[in-house]
All heavy atoms as TSV, in Angstrom:
chain	resi	resn	atom	element	x	y	z
A	1	MET	N	N	-7.191	-4.185	-15.306
A	1	MET	CA	C	-6.535	-2.934	-14.885
A	1	MET	C	C	-6.434	-2.856	-13.355
A	1	MET	O	O	-5.512	-2.270	-12.816
A	1	MET	CB	C	-7.316	-1.773	-15.458
A	1	MET	CG	C	-6.648	-0.449	-15.297
A	1	MET	SD	S	-5.193	-0.364	-16.297
A	1	MET	CE	C	-4.718	1.312	-16.042
A	2	ASN	N	N	-7.449	-3.413	-12.691
A	2	ASN	CA	C	-7.437	-3.347	-11.214
A	2	ASN	C	C	-6.275	-4.106	-10.604
A	2	ASN	O	O	-5.789	-3.760	-9.563
A	2	ASN	CB	C	-8.756	-3.866	-10.649
A	2	ASN	CG	C	-9.877	-2.860	-10.764
A	2	ASN	OD1	O	-9.614	-1.667	-11.005
A	2	ASN	ND2	N	-11.087	-3.305	-10.684
A	3	LYS	N	N	-5.829	-5.176	-11.283
A	3	LYS	CA	C	-4.715	-5.959	-10.732
A	3	LYS	C	C	-3.459	-5.117	-10.709
A	3	LYS	O	O	-2.629	-5.287	-9.811
A	3	LYS	CB	C	-4.497	-7.224	-11.567
A	3	LYS	CG	C	-5.589	-8.237	-11.366
A	3	LYS	CD	C	-5.258	-9.525	-12.107
A	3	LYS	CE	C	-6.357	-10.517	-11.868
A	3	LYS	NZ	N	-6.064	-11.830	-12.456
A	4	LYS	N	N	-3.309	-4.231	-11.651
A	4	LYS	CA	C	-2.121	-3.348	-11.650
A	4	LYS	C	C	-2.212	-2.368	-10.469
A	4	LYS	O	O	-1.200	-2.120	-9.828
A	4	LYS	CB	C	-2.040	-2.540	-12.936
A	4	LYS	CG	C	-1.701	-3.405	-14.111
A	4	LYS	CD	C	-1.619	-2.595	-15.405
A	4	LYS	CE	C	-1.338	-3.473	-16.605
A	4	LYS	NZ	N	-1.284	-2.742	-17.842
A	5	TYR	N	N	-3.411	-1.895	-10.166
A	5	TYR	CA	C	-3.543	-1.013	-9.029
A	5	TYR	C	C	-3.237	-1.749	-7.708
A	5	TYR	O	O	-2.656	-1.178	-6.799
A	5	TYR	CB	C	-4.971	-0.408	-8.977
A	5	TYR	CG	C	-5.207	0.659	-9.990
A	5	TYR	CD1	C	-6.344	0.599	-10.767
A	5	TYR	CD2	C	-4.346	1.704	-10.174
A	5	TYR	CE1	C	-6.612	1.594	-11.730
A	5	TYR	CE2	C	-4.572	2.696	-11.081
A	5	TYR	CZ	C	-5.733	2.626	-11.875
A	5	TYR	OH	O	-5.954	3.599	-12.807
A	6	ILE	N	N	-3.690	-2.979	-7.634
A	6	ILE	CA	C	-3.434	-3.760	-6.407
A	6	ILE	C	C	-1.937	-3.909	-6.227
A	6	ILE	O	O	-1.440	-3.729	-5.105
A	6	ILE	CB	C	-4.148	-5.126	-6.514
A	6	ILE	CG1	C	-5.647	-4.959	-6.550
A	6	ILE	CG2	C	-3.747	-6.025	-5.345
A	6	ILE	CD1	C	-6.417	-6.221	-6.882
A	7	ALA	N	N	-1.230	-4.276	-7.275
A	7	ALA	CA	C	0.229	-4.442	-7.181
A	7	ALA	C	C	0.906	-3.150	-6.801
A	7	ALA	O	O	1.830	-3.144	-5.990
A	7	ALA	CB	C	0.760	-4.995	-8.494
A	8	VAL	N	N	0.454	-2.038	-7.396
A	8	VAL	CA	C	1.070	-0.742	-7.061
A	8	VAL	C	C	0.845	-0.366	-5.606
A	8	VAL	O	O	1.776	0.078	-4.922
A	8	VAL	CB	C	0.487	0.357	-8.007
A	8	VAL	CG1	C	0.865	1.760	-7.524
A	8	VAL	CG2	C	1.008	0.137	-9.428
A	9	PHE	N	N	-0.377	-0.570	-5.109
A	9	PHE	CA	C	-0.653	-0.253	-3.700
A	9	PHE	C	C	0.154	-1.128	-2.751
A	9	PHE	O	O	0.589	-0.699	-1.708
A	9	PHE	CB	C	-2.136	-0.317	-3.430
A	9	PHE	CG	C	-2.885	0.910	-3.763
A	9	PHE	CD1	C	-3.765	0.960	-4.795
A	9	PHE	CD2	C	-2.731	2.046	-3.018
A	9	PHE	CE1	C	-4.462	2.070	-5.133
A	9	PHE	CE2	C	-3.393	3.232	-3.328
A	9	PHE	CZ	C	-4.256	3.251	-4.384
A	10	LEU	N	N	0.321	-2.419	-3.097
A	10	LEU	CA	C	1.119	-3.276	-2.243
A	10	LEU	C	C	2.608	-2.853	-2.255
A	10	LEU	O	O	3.265	-2.930	-1.197
A	10	LEU	CB	C	0.976	-4.731	-2.653
A	10	LEU	CG	C	-0.416	-5.335	-2.354
A	10	LEU	CD1	C	-0.503	-6.759	-2.913
A	10	LEU	CD2	C	-0.724	-5.269	-0.889
A	11	LEU	N	N	3.099	-2.442	-3.398
A	11	LEU	CA	C	4.483	-1.976	-3.466
A	11	LEU	C	C	4.640	-0.673	-2.685
A	11	LEU	O	O	5.664	-0.454	-2.047
A	11	LEU	CB	C	4.919	-1.793	-4.904
A	11	LEU	CG	C	5.199	-3.076	-5.699
A	11	LEU	CD1	C	5.450	-2.765	-7.156
A	11	LEU	CD2	C	6.373	-3.817	-5.095
A	12	LEU	N	N	3.654	0.209	-2.746
A	12	LEU	CA	C	3.702	1.442	-1.980
A	12	LEU	C	C	3.656	1.152	-0.479
A	12	LEU	O	O	4.329	1.838	0.302
A	12	LEU	CB	C	2.521	2.371	-2.377
A	12	LEU	CG	C	2.698	3.059	-3.717
A	12	LEU	CD1	C	1.396	3.761	-4.086
A	12	LEU	CD2	C	3.856	4.033	-3.710
A	13	PHE	N	N	2.885	0.153	-0.085
A	13	PHE	CA	C	2.835	-0.270	1.318
A	13	PHE	C	C	4.222	-0.682	1.805
A	13	PHE	O	O	4.723	-0.203	2.835
A	13	PHE	CB	C	1.825	-1.386	1.492
A	13	PHE	CG	C	1.984	-2.112	2.807
A	13	PHE	CD1	C	1.578	-1.507	4.015
A	13	PHE	CD2	C	2.444	-3.404	2.888
A	13	PHE	CE1	C	1.713	-2.142	5.208
A	13	PHE	CE2	C	2.574	-4.067	4.060
A	13	PHE	CZ	C	2.203	-3.425	5.244
A	14	SER	N	N	4.868	-1.558	1.062
A	14	SER	CA	C	6.162	-2.051	1.506
A	14	SER	C	C	7.215	-0.954	1.451
A	14	SER	O	O	8.088	-0.875	2.313
A	14	SER	CB	C	6.595	-3.238	0.691
A	14	SER	OG	O	6.752	-2.882	-0.672
A	15	SER	N	N	7.150	-0.073	0.455
A	15	SER	CA	C	8.114	1.007	0.391
A	15	SER	C	C	7.924	2.014	1.524
A	15	SER	O	O	8.901	2.596	2.003
A	15	SER	CB	C	8.055	1.706	-0.940
A	15	SER	OG	O	6.793	2.336	-1.140
A	16	SER	N	N	6.673	2.233	1.947
A	16	SER	CA	C	6.477	3.130	3.076
A	16	SER	C	C	7.035	2.574	4.369
A	16	SER	O	O	7.634	3.318	5.186
A	16	SER	CB	C	4.977	3.457	3.251
A	16	SER	OG	O	4.282	2.346	3.732
A	17	LEU	N	N	6.949	1.255	4.553
A	17	LEU	CA	C	7.534	0.648	5.727
A	17	LEU	C	C	9.049	0.702	5.687
A	17	LEU	O	O	9.717	0.950	6.699
A	17	LEU	CB	C	7.085	-0.806	5.890
A	17	LEU	CG	C	5.595	-1.023	6.265
A	17	LEU	CD1	C	5.331	-2.472	6.459
A	17	LEU	CD2	C	5.215	-0.232	7.481
A	18	MET	N	N	9.630	0.506	4.497
A	18	MET	CA	C	11.088	0.597	4.362
A	18	MET	C	C	11.561	2.004	4.618
A	18	MET	O	O	12.616	2.232	5.251
A	18	MET	CB	C	11.519	0.149	2.973
A	18	MET	CG	C	11.443	-1.354	2.789
A	18	MET	SD	S	12.169	-1.921	1.222
A	18	MET	CE	C	10.912	-1.426	0.104
A	19	LEU	N	N	10.815	2.998	4.157
A	19	LEU	CA	C	11.181	4.391	4.386
A	19	LEU	C	C	11.079	4.750	5.853
A	19	LEU	O	O	11.952	5.439	6.406
A	19	LEU	CB	C	10.283	5.332	3.588
A	19	LEU	CG	C	10.619	6.799	3.596
A	19	LEU	CD1	C	12.006	7.029	2.959
A	19	LEU	CD2	C	9.582	7.589	2.868
A	20	GLY	N	N	10.085	4.193	6.537
A	20	GLY	CA	C	9.961	4.411	7.980
A	20	GLY	C	C	11.106	3.804	8.765
A	20	GLY	O	O	11.635	4.401	9.682
A	21	LEU	N	N	11.539	2.605	8.341
A	21	LEU	CA	C	12.686	1.976	8.986
A	21	LEU	C	C	14.000	2.763	8.722
A	21	LEU	O	O	14.855	2.881	9.577
A	21	LEU	CB	C	12.854	0.547	8.501
A	21	LEU	CG	C	11.868	-0.430	9.111
A	21	LEU	CD1	C	11.998	-1.802	8.392
A	21	LEU	CD2	C	12.103	-0.633	10.586
A	22	ALA	N	N	14.075	3.320	7.483
A	22	ALA	CA	C	15.305	4.065	7.148
A	22	ALA	C	C	15.387	5.378	7.931
A	22	ALA	O	O	16.475	5.853	8.252
A	22	ALA	CB	C	15.327	4.344	5.670
A	23	LEU	N	N	14.251	5.976	8.234
A	23	LEU	CA	C	14.235	7.303	8.871
A	23	LEU	C	C	13.927	7.264	10.360
A	23	LEU	O	O	13.819	8.322	10.976
A	23	LEU	CB	C	13.166	8.187	8.185
A	23	LEU	CG	C	13.420	8.540	6.739
A	23	LEU	CD1	C	12.271	9.351	6.188
A	23	LEU	CD2	C	14.700	9.348	6.589
A	24	LYS	N	N	13.880	6.068	10.956
A	24	LYS	CA	C	13.475	6.012	12.337
A	24	LYS	C	C	14.477	6.626	13.322
A	24	LYS	O	O	14.080	7.064	14.383
A	24	LYS	CB	C	13.186	4.557	12.780
A	24	LYS	CG	C	14.394	3.673	12.916
A	24	LYS	CD	C	13.977	2.296	13.360
A	24	LYS	CE	C	15.187	1.408	13.493
A	24	LYS	NZ	N	14.796	0.066	13.943
A	25	ASN	N	N	15.722	6.755	12.945
A	25	ASN	CA	C	16.715	7.378	13.844
A	25	ASN	C	C	16.863	8.874	13.586
A	25	ASN	O	O	17.527	9.570	14.355
A	25	ASN	CB	C	18.051	6.685	13.656
A	25	ASN	CG	C	18.063	5.285	14.214
A	25	ASN	OD1	O	17.325	4.970	15.135
A	25	ASN	ND2	N	18.838	4.444	13.619
A	26	THR	N	N	16.293	9.373	12.483
A	26	THR	CA	C	16.449	10.781	12.203
A	26	THR	C	C	15.146	11.594	12.356
A	26	THR	O	O	15.206	12.766	12.659
A	26	THR	CB	C	16.962	10.948	10.727
A	26	THR	OG1	O	16.010	10.319	9.859
A	26	THR	CG2	C	18.279	10.354	10.549
A	27	VAL	N	N	13.995	10.956	12.148
A	27	VAL	CA	C	12.730	11.643	12.259
A	27	VAL	C	C	11.927	11.048	13.425
A	27	VAL	O	O	11.794	9.815	13.484
A	27	VAL	CB	C	11.913	11.518	10.943
A	27	VAL	CG1	C	10.595	12.225	11.067
A	27	VAL	CG2	C	12.734	12.081	9.798
A	28	ASP	N	N	11.427	11.913	14.293
A	28	ASP	CA	C	10.596	11.405	15.361
A	28	ASP	C	C	9.302	10.857	14.801
A	28	ASP	O	O	8.725	11.447	13.896
A	28	ASP	CB	C	10.276	12.556	16.369
A	28	ASP	CG	C	11.483	13.022	17.123
A	28	ASP	OD1	O	12.454	12.243	17.243
A	28	ASP	OD2	O	11.517	14.200	17.545
A	29	TYR	N	N	8.864	9.746	15.359
A	29	TYR	CA	C	7.601	9.081	14.982
A	29	TYR	C	C	7.608	8.637	13.502
A	29	TYR	O	O	6.525	8.571	12.888
A	29	TYR	CB	C	6.400	9.988	15.249
A	29	TYR	CG	C	6.289	10.404	16.685
A	29	TYR	CD1	C	6.537	11.712	17.074
A	29	TYR	CD2	C	5.992	9.490	17.684
A	29	TYR	CE1	C	6.471	12.101	18.391
A	29	TYR	CE2	C	5.907	9.862	19.014
A	29	TYR	CZ	C	6.151	11.174	19.362
A	29	TYR	OH	O	6.076	11.563	20.652
A	30	ALA	N	N	8.731	8.335	12.920
A	30	ALA	CA	C	8.819	7.981	11.516
A	30	ALA	C	C	8.083	6.605	11.288
A	30	ALA	O	O	7.376	6.439	10.322
A	30	ALA	CB	C	10.234	7.863	11.032
A	31	MET	N	N	8.249	5.688	12.231
A	31	MET	CA	C	7.606	4.391	12.046
A	31	MET	C	C	6.097	4.484	12.245
A	31	MET	O	O	5.360	3.796	11.552
A	31	MET	CB	C	8.192	3.339	13.004
A	31	MET	CG	C	9.499	2.761	12.549
A	31	MET	SD	S	9.467	2.040	10.918
A	31	MET	CE	C	8.309	0.710	11.098
A	32	LEU	N	N	5.656	5.331	13.152
A	32	LEU	CA	C	4.213	5.512	13.338
A	32	LEU	C	C	3.596	6.101	12.066
A	32	LEU	O	O	2.544	5.637	11.619
A	32	LEU	CB	C	3.986	6.411	14.540
A	32	LEU	CG	C	2.532	6.657	14.908
A	32	LEU	CD1	C	1.870	5.350	15.363
A	32	LEU	CD2	C	2.444	7.687	16.031
A	33	ILE	N	N	4.247	7.066	11.484
A	33	ILE	CA	C	3.755	7.686	10.243
A	33	ILE	C	C	3.791	6.626	9.122
A	33	ILE	O	O	2.842	6.575	8.310
A	33	ILE	CB	C	4.577	8.918	9.900
A	33	ILE	CG1	C	4.345	10.004	10.975
A	33	ILE	CG2	C	4.237	9.473	8.510
A	33	ILE	CD1	C	5.319	11.144	10.885
A	34	ALA	N	N	4.859	5.868	9.084
A	34	ALA	CA	C	4.953	4.839	8.020
A	34	ALA	C	C	3.877	3.774	8.126
A	34	ALA	O	O	3.315	3.347	7.111
A	34	ALA	CB	C	6.362	4.206	8.065
A	35	TYR	N	N	3.562	3.372	9.356
A	35	TYR	CA	C	2.486	2.395	9.555
A	35	TYR	C	C	1.149	2.999	9.154
A	35	TYR	O	O	0.286	2.312	8.542
A	35	TYR	CB	C	2.434	1.871	10.991
A	35	TYR	CG	C	3.460	0.833	11.317
A	35	TYR	CD1	C	4.261	0.913	12.449
A	35	TYR	CD2	C	3.577	-0.287	10.514
A	35	TYR	CE1	C	5.173	-0.034	12.751
A	35	TYR	CE2	C	4.480	-1.273	10.826
A	35	TYR	CZ	C	5.293	-1.141	11.923
A	35	TYR	OH	O	6.215	-2.099	12.240
A	36	GLY	N	N	0.943	4.241	9.452
A	36	GLY	CA	C	-0.327	4.921	9.079
A	36	GLY	C	C	-0.491	5.030	7.596
A	36	GLY	O	O	-1.543	4.693	7.028
A	37	VAL	N	N	0.554	5.474	6.932
A	37	VAL	CA	C	0.481	5.606	5.472
A	37	VAL	C	C	0.434	4.266	4.827
A	37	VAL	O	O	-0.337	4.030	3.857
A	37	VAL	CB	C	1.753	6.390	4.961
A	37	VAL	CG1	C	1.830	6.411	3.437
A	37	VAL	CG2	C	1.691	7.814	5.473
A	38	GLY	N	N	1.156	3.279	5.346
A	38	GLY	CA	C	1.070	1.915	4.839
A	38	GLY	C	C	-0.292	1.306	4.969
A	38	GLY	O	O	-0.783	0.590	4.121
A	39	GLY	N	N	-0.937	1.597	6.089
A	39	GLY	CA	C	-2.310	1.131	6.278
A	39	GLY	C	C	-3.279	1.739	5.259
A	39	GLY	O	O	-4.175	1.033	4.755
A	40	LEU	N	N	-3.086	2.982	4.902
A	40	LEU	CA	C	-3.901	3.595	3.887
A	40	LEU	C	C	-3.670	2.905	2.499
A	40	LEU	O	O	-4.637	2.685	1.737
A	40	LEU	CB	C	-3.618	5.074	3.765
A	40	LEU	CG	C	-4.065	5.926	4.962
A	40	LEU	CD1	C	-3.599	7.398	4.770
A	40	LEU	CD2	C	-5.540	5.858	5.149
A	41	PHE	N	N	-2.442	2.574	2.221
A	41	PHE	CA	C	-2.129	1.860	0.976
A	41	PHE	C	C	-2.725	0.469	0.965
A	41	PHE	O	O	-3.215	0.014	-0.055
A	41	PHE	CB	C	-0.627	1.809	0.726
A	41	PHE	CG	C	-0.012	3.118	0.353
A	41	PHE	CD1	C	1.217	3.503	0.858
A	41	PHE	CD2	C	-0.652	3.987	-0.526
A	41	PHE	CE1	C	1.782	4.676	0.508
A	41	PHE	CE2	C	-0.110	5.192	-0.892
A	41	PHE	CZ	C	1.130	5.551	-0.350
A	42	LEU	N	N	-2.749	-0.193	2.135
A	42	LEU	CA	C	-3.377	-1.536	2.226
A	42	LEU	C	C	-4.876	-1.424	2.004
A	42	LEU	O	O	-5.510	-2.286	1.392
A	42	LEU	CB	C	-3.062	-2.178	3.543
A	42	LEU	CG	C	-1.753	-2.942	3.620
A	42	LEU	CD1	C	-1.595	-3.545	5.022
A	42	LEU	CD2	C	-1.681	-4.025	2.593
A	43	ILE	N	N	-5.463	-0.384	2.564
A	43	ILE	CA	C	-6.922	-0.205	2.379
A	43	ILE	C	C	-7.221	0.069	0.887
A	43	ILE	O	O	-8.231	-0.423	0.349
A	43	ILE	CB	C	-7.419	0.981	3.278
A	43	ILE	CG1	C	-7.375	0.520	4.738
A	43	ILE	CG2	C	-8.830	1.415	2.875
A	43	ILE	CD1	C	-7.647	1.639	5.702
A	44	GLY	N	N	-6.372	0.804	0.222
A	44	GLY	CA	C	-6.524	1.051	-1.217
A	44	GLY	C	C	-6.412	-0.261	-2.010
A	44	GLY	O	O	-7.223	-0.513	-2.940
A	45	ALA	N	N	-5.454	-1.109	-1.665
A	45	ALA	CA	C	-5.340	-2.401	-2.344
A	45	ALA	C	C	-6.530	-3.296	-2.066
A	45	ALA	O	O	-7.022	-3.994	-2.952
A	45	ALA	CB	C	-4.045	-3.106	-1.890
A	46	LEU	N	N	-7.031	-3.252	-0.837
A	46	LEU	CA	C	-8.212	-4.024	-0.506
A	46	LEU	C	C	-9.416	-3.565	-1.256
A	46	LEU	O	O	-10.237	-4.362	-1.723
A	46	LEU	CB	C	-8.455	-3.971	1.014
A	46	LEU	CG	C	-9.627	-4.722	1.550
A	46	LEU	CD1	C	-9.389	-6.229	1.399
A	46	LEU	CD2	C	-9.836	-4.393	3.011
A	47	TYR	N	N	-9.558	-2.239	-1.427
A	47	TYR	CA	C	-10.680	-1.710	-2.161
A	47	TYR	C	C	-10.678	-2.197	-3.628
A	47	TYR	O	O	-11.715	-2.632	-4.113
A	47	TYR	CB	C	-10.641	-0.177	-2.133
A	47	TYR	CG	C	-11.622	0.459	-3.082
A	47	TYR	CD1	C	-12.972	0.520	-2.772
A	47	TYR	CD2	C	-11.195	1.020	-4.290
A	47	TYR	CE1	C	-13.879	1.079	-3.647
A	47	TYR	CE2	C	-12.118	1.577	-5.172
A	47	TYR	CZ	C	-13.436	1.630	-4.831
A	47	TYR	OH	O	-14.329	2.171	-5.696
A	48	PHE	N	N	-9.535	-2.126	-4.255
A	48	PHE	CA	C	-9.458	-2.562	-5.684
A	48	PHE	C	C	-9.595	-4.073	-5.770
A	48	PHE	O	O	-10.076	-4.574	-6.777
A	48	PHE	CB	C	-8.171	-2.105	-6.328
A	48	PHE	CG	C	-8.229	-0.647	-6.703
A	48	PHE	CD1	C	-7.469	0.277	-6.014
A	48	PHE	CD2	C	-9.036	-0.216	-7.735
A	48	PHE	CE1	C	-7.517	1.635	-6.354
A	48	PHE	CE2	C	-9.123	1.107	-8.042
A	48	PHE	CZ	C	-8.337	2.068	-7.395
A	49	ALA	N	N	-9.172	-4.809	-4.775
A	49	ALA	CA	C	-9.307	-6.278	-4.808
A	49	ALA	C	C	-10.772	-6.687	-4.643
A	49	ALA	O	O	-11.231	-7.640	-5.268
A	49	ALA	CB	C	-8.480	-6.912	-3.710
A	50	LEU	N	N	-11.502	-5.945	-3.838
A	50	LEU	CA	C	-12.906	-6.282	-3.640
A	50	LEU	C	C	-13.834	-5.793	-4.741
A	50	LEU	O	O	-14.900	-6.389	-4.941
A	50	LEU	CB	C	-13.395	-5.747	-2.268
A	50	LEU	CG	C	-12.778	-6.383	-1.058
A	50	LEU	CD1	C	-13.289	-5.704	0.204
A	50	LEU	CD2	C	-13.061	-7.862	-1.002
A	51	THR	N	N	-13.455	-4.762	-5.449
A	51	THR	CA	C	-14.294	-4.265	-6.495
A	51	THR	C	C	-13.984	-4.898	-7.837
A	51	THR	O	O	-14.657	-4.587	-8.820
A	51	THR	CB	C	-14.161	-2.723	-6.653
A	51	THR	OG1	O	-12.793	-2.408	-6.897
A	51	THR	CG2	C	-14.612	-2.019	-5.373
A	52	GLN	N	N	-13.051	-5.785	-7.888
A	52	GLN	CA	C	-12.684	-6.448	-9.144
A	52	GLN	C	C	-13.771	-7.443	-9.553
A	52	GLN	O	O	-14.255	-8.215	-8.739
A	52	GLN	CB	C	-11.372	-7.183	-8.963
A	52	GLN	CG	C	-10.874	-7.867	-10.203
A	52	GLN	CD	C	-9.532	-8.512	-9.970
A	52	GLN	OE1	O	-8.923	-8.268	-8.919
A	52	GLN	NE2	N	-9.050	-9.242	-10.920
A	53	LYS	N	N	-14.204	-7.394	-10.780
A	53	LYS	CA	C	-15.243	-8.260	-11.272
A	53	LYS	C	C	-14.623	-9.615	-11.635
A	53	LYS	O	O	-13.603	-9.684	-12.300
A	53	LYS	CB	C	-15.940	-7.650	-12.492
A	53	LYS	CG	C	-16.658	-6.405	-12.149
A	53	LYS	CD	C	-17.353	-5.825	-13.364
A	53	LYS	CE	C	-18.014	-4.501	-12.993
A	53	LYS	NZ	N	-18.596	-3.835	-14.121
A	54	GLU	N	N	-15.256	-10.689	-11.182
A	54	GLU	CA	C	-14.682	-12.053	-11.378
A	54	GLU	C	C	-15.139	-12.649	-12.706
A	54	GLU	O	O	-14.414	-13.461	-13.275
A	54	GLU	CB	C	-15.100	-12.945	-10.235
A	54	GLU	CG	C	-14.482	-12.522	-8.921
A	54	GLU	CD	C	-14.845	-13.468	-7.806
A	54	GLU	OE1	O	-15.350	-14.576	-8.113
A	54	GLU	OE2	O	-14.653	-13.079	-6.641
A	55	GLY	N	N	-16.307	-12.302	-13.233
A	55	GLY	CA	C	-16.828	-13.004	-14.377
A	55	GLY	C	C	-16.097	-12.694	-15.678
A	55	GLY	O	O	-15.831	-13.616	-16.475
A	56	ASN	N	N	-15.729	-11.464	-15.906
A	56	ASN	CA	C	-15.129	-11.064	-17.167
A	56	ASN	C	C	-13.792	-10.351	-16.881
A	56	ASN	O	O	-13.793	-9.137	-16.643
A	56	ASN	CB	C	-16.068	-10.143	-17.938
A	56	ASN	CG	C	-15.578	-9.899	-19.341
A	56	ASN	OD1	O	-14.607	-10.460	-19.795
A	56	ASN	ND2	N	-16.294	-8.963	-20.053
A	57	PRO	N	N	-12.653	-11.048	-16.893
A	57	PRO	CA	C	-11.411	-10.375	-16.562
A	57	PRO	C	C	-10.993	-9.389	-17.668
A	57	PRO	O	O	-11.156	-9.648	-18.851
A	57	PRO	CB	C	-10.376	-11.519	-16.487
A	57	PRO	CG	C	-11.009	-12.645	-17.267
A	57	PRO	CD	C	-12.504	-12.484	-17.170
A	58	GLN	N	N	-10.551	-8.242	-17.232
A	58	GLN	CA	C	-10.128	-7.193	-18.136
A	58	GLN	C	C	-8.658	-7.372	-18.469
A	58	GLN	O	O	-7.861	-7.803	-17.677
A	58	GLN	CB	C	-10.358	-5.836	-17.528
A	58	GLN	CG	C	-11.794	-5.542	-17.263
A	58	GLN	CD	C	-11.932	-4.178	-16.553
A	58	GLN	OE1	O	-10.980	-3.554	-16.234
A	58	GLN	NE2	N	-13.162	-3.797	-16.334
A	59	LYS	N	N	-8.318	-7.045	-19.739
A	59	LYS	CA	C	-6.899	-7.124	-20.153
A	59	LYS	C	C	-6.248	-5.806	-20.105
A	59	LYS	O	O	-6.803	-4.792	-20.193
A	59	LYS	CB	C	-6.824	-7.718	-21.541
A	59	LYS	CG	C	-7.251	-9.169	-21.607
A	59	LYS	CD	C	-7.044	-9.719	-22.986
A	59	LYS	CE	C	-7.425	-11.151	-22.987
A	59	LYS	NZ	N	-7.279	-11.758	-24.307
């Protein structure tokens, strides 16, 4: 189950960067906000990657 969370957080990271690029001409500091939110999503993916148990994979 954790692998699904990792994939979701990585997709959210990339979508936040794409949204920041799309809004950079209309919203002030859009890329800064996108990098901040993307960093939080990367930290979430890292958390689930590190807490995953290696001995018994879950289905």
